[in-house]
Each structure stands twice: as C-alpha cells, then as structure tokens.
C-alpha positions in Angstrom: 0.0 0.0 0.0 2.8 2.3 0.7 4.2 2.4 -2.8 0.7 3.3 -4.3 0.4 6.1 -1.7 3.9 7.3 -2.6 3.1 7.3 -6.3 -0.1 9.3 -5.8 1.7 11.7 -3.5 4.5 12.1 -6.1 2.0 12.7 -8.9 0.0 15.2 -6.8 3.3 17.1 -6.0 4.3 17.2 -9.6 0.8 18.5 -10.5 1.0 21.1 -7.8 4.5 22.2 -9.0 3.3 22.4 -12.7 0.3 24.5 -11.6 2.5 26.8 -9.4 5.0 27.2 -12.3 2.3 28.0 -14.8 0.5 30.5 -12.5 3.9 32.1 -11.7 4.8 32.3 -15.4 1.5 33.8 -16.3 1.8 36.4 -13.5 5.3 37.3 -14.7 4.1 37.7 -18.3 1.3 39.9 -17.1 3.7 42.0 -15.0 6.1 42.3 -17.9 3.3 43.4 -20.2 2.0 46.0 -17.7 5.6 47.3 -17.1 6.2 47.5 -20.9 3.0 49.4 -21.3 4.0 51.9 -18.7 7.5 52.3 -20.1 6.6 52.6 -23.7 4.4 55.6 -24.5 3.1 56.3 -27.9 5.7 57.9 -30.2 5.3 60.6 -32.8 7.2 60.5 -36.1 7.4 63.9 -37.6 8.6 64.4 -41.2 9.5 67.8 -42.4 9.3 67.8 -46.2 11.1 71.2 -46.4 14.0 69.8 -44.3 13.9 66.4 -45.8 14.3 65.0 -42.3 12.4 62.7 -39.9 12.4 63.0 -36.1 11.1 60.5 -33.6 9.6 62.1 -30.5 8.8 60.4 -27.2 7.2 62.3 -24.3 7.8 65.5 -26.2 11.5 65.0 -26.6 13.4 64.2 -29.8 14.8 60.7 -29.6 16.4 60.5 -33.1 16.8 62.3 -36.4 17.1 60.7 -39.9 17.6 62.2 -43.4 14.9 61.2 -45.8 13.8 61.3 -49.4 10.3 62.7 -50.0 7.9 62.7 -52.9 8.9 64.2 -56.2 7.0 67.2 -57.6 5.0 64.8 -59.8 4.2 62.4 -57.0 4.3 64.4 -53.7 4.2 62.9 -50.3 0.8 63.2 -48.6 0.7 65.7 -45.7 -1.3 65.4 -42.5 -1.5 63.1 -39.5 -1.4 59.4 -40.1 -1.1 56.2 -38.1 1.3 53.3 -38.4 -0.9 50.3 -39.3 1.8 47.7 -40.3 5.4 46.9 -39.9 7.1 44.4 -42.2 10.7 43.2 -42.0 12.3 42.3 -45.4 9.1 43.1 -47.4 8.3 42.0 -50.9 7.6 44.9 -53.4 4.4 44.8 -55.5 4.1 47.0 -58.6 1.8 46.7 -61.6 1.1 43.0 -60.9 4.7 42.1 -60.5 6.2 40.9 -57.2 9.8 41.5 -56.3 11.0 39.4 -53.3 13.0 40.8 -50.4 16.7 41.3 -51.4 19.3 43.8 -52.3 17.4 45.0 -55.5 14.1 45.6 -53.7 13.0 49.3 -54.0 11.5 49.4 -50.5 14.7 48.1 -48.9 14.8 46.1 -45.7 11.8 47.5 -43.8 8.3 48.8 -44.5 6.3 50.9 -42.0 2.8 51.1 -43.5 0.5 54.1 -42.9 -3.3 54.3 -42.8 -3.3 55.8 -46.3 -3.3 53.1 -49.0 0.0 52.6 -50.7 2.0 55.0 -48.6 4.6 54.2 -46.0 8.1 54.8 -44.6 10.6 52.4 -46.0 14.2 51.7 -46.9 15.7 51.9 -50.4 18.0 50.2 -52.9 19.0 53.8 -54.0 20.6 55.4 -51.0 21.8 58.4 -53.0 18.2 59.5 -53.4 18.0 60.3 -49.6 17.9 64.0 -49.1 16.1 64.7 -52.3 12.5 65.0 -53.5 12.6 61.8 -55.5 10.2 59.2 -54.2 6.8 58.2 -55.5 5.3 59.8 -52.4 6.6 57.5 -49.7 9.2 58.6 -47.1 12.4 56.8 -47.9 15.4 56.2 -45.6 18.7 54.5 -46.0 18.3 50.8 -45.0 20.5 51.2 -41.8 18.4 54.2 -40.7 15.0 52.5 -41.4 16.1 49.5 -39.4 16.8 51.8 -36.4 13.5 53.6 -36.9 11.6 50.3 -37.2 12.9 49.3 -33.8 11.7 52.5 -32.3 8.1 52.6 -33.5 5.0 50.4 -33.2 1.6 50.0 -34.8 -0.6 52.7 -33.5 2.1 55.4 -33.3 1.4 58.7 -35.0 3.1 60.0 -38.2 2.9 63.7 -39.0 4.1 64.6 -42.5 4.5 68.4 -42.6 4.7 70.2 -45.8 5.0 73.7 -44.3 7.6 75.1 -41.9 5.8 76.5 -38.9 6.9 77.2 -35.3 6.4 73.6 -34.2 8.5 72.2 -37.1 11.2 74.8 -36.5 11.2 73.8 -32.8 11.8 70.2 -33.7 14.2 70.6 -36.6 15.8 73.9 -35.7 16.2 77.1 -37.6 13.7 79.8 -38.5 10.6 78.8 -40.3 11.0 81.3 -43.1 14.7 80.5 -43.8 14.1 76.7 -44.0 11.1 77.1 -46.2 13.0 79.2 -48.6 15.9 76.7 -48.6 13.4 73.9 -49.3 12.0 75.8 -52.3 15.4 76.4 -53.8 16.5 72.8 -53.3 13.2 71.6 -54.9 14.0 73.4 -58.0 17.5 72.0 -58.2 16.9 68.3 -57.5 
C-alpha cells in the first residue's frame, strides 16, 4: 500500500508544481506586459518635407533624427497626420502586378512601415543616394541602416505627422527659423 500512496503523492506534488509554475509564469508575463505598457508611451514620427528629415519624438523629446527622401513634384508625399498600421521586415515589393521578393534589389529596402493611407509608408531603399532629395513616388524613404533603427523605435498605433509647411512647431523640432528653412526647401526643390 505504501508504494501506491507514494506514487499518488508524487503525482500530486508534480501536478502542484506544474500548476504553481504555470501560474507564476502567467503572472510574470502579465507583470512584464504591464511594465512594458508603462515604459513605452506612444511615439510621434514627424517628417519635415522642407528639411527632408524625420524626427522620432517620445514624451515631447526628440529621440532621433534621420535624413529622408520625400515625394517628387510629380508624386508628392501626402501631408497630414497618419497612423502606423503595419510593420514588415524584409518586405516584398508589389508594382503593376509584379512581385519582387526581399533582397538587395528591392526598391523598398529592408523595412516597410505602412501608414493608414493606402500605398504609402516609410521604408528603406535600394537607391541610398536618393535620400535628401524629393525623388520618391510619395513615400518617405530612408537608408536601410536608418530605417532599421526607426523600425525598432516605432510600433503599430504610433502617429506619423508629415508636414509640408515650416511652422513654429516644425522649427522647434528641426531647428532654424521657419521662413529661412522654407526658402531653402523651395530652392532645393528646383535643383533636384
């Protein structure tokens, strides 16, 4: 009789340990999620078309700047406030029914950050010399190493502001006087 009792006691103890571990694991996961939620506030990505720069803001402070390419005169970048709705690592590129797989020749580079306006996003490039110019089809384009850093900083639900005009808020984030930067942007747009 003793061996059967020992076996039942051992099984009961194992069951109790499994239940304790599972409960403890679930509690730790919940605590981590709650802590992560408190630590990570929504970020704002601000793009200045005139400056051809992107800033990542968290809690009202600039966390990073990146140079960008913006839409060409024939295909300007949309302006306004948008939301990040997707994030894709090593995306395929779709154009006119053709699909180009991820790789070094892919026009959207190594990362795609999709916006809530169909067909527009922030992405890498296979033409890094285009960064700093008004040369995209409307998307915001970064060098691949920069878009990979940006990708790690933003999440679905974060806000993207694409600003076409230099105002006090844009000048405060990117520096300089609004009128001077706007004039510089107009001159550069003519000499792409």
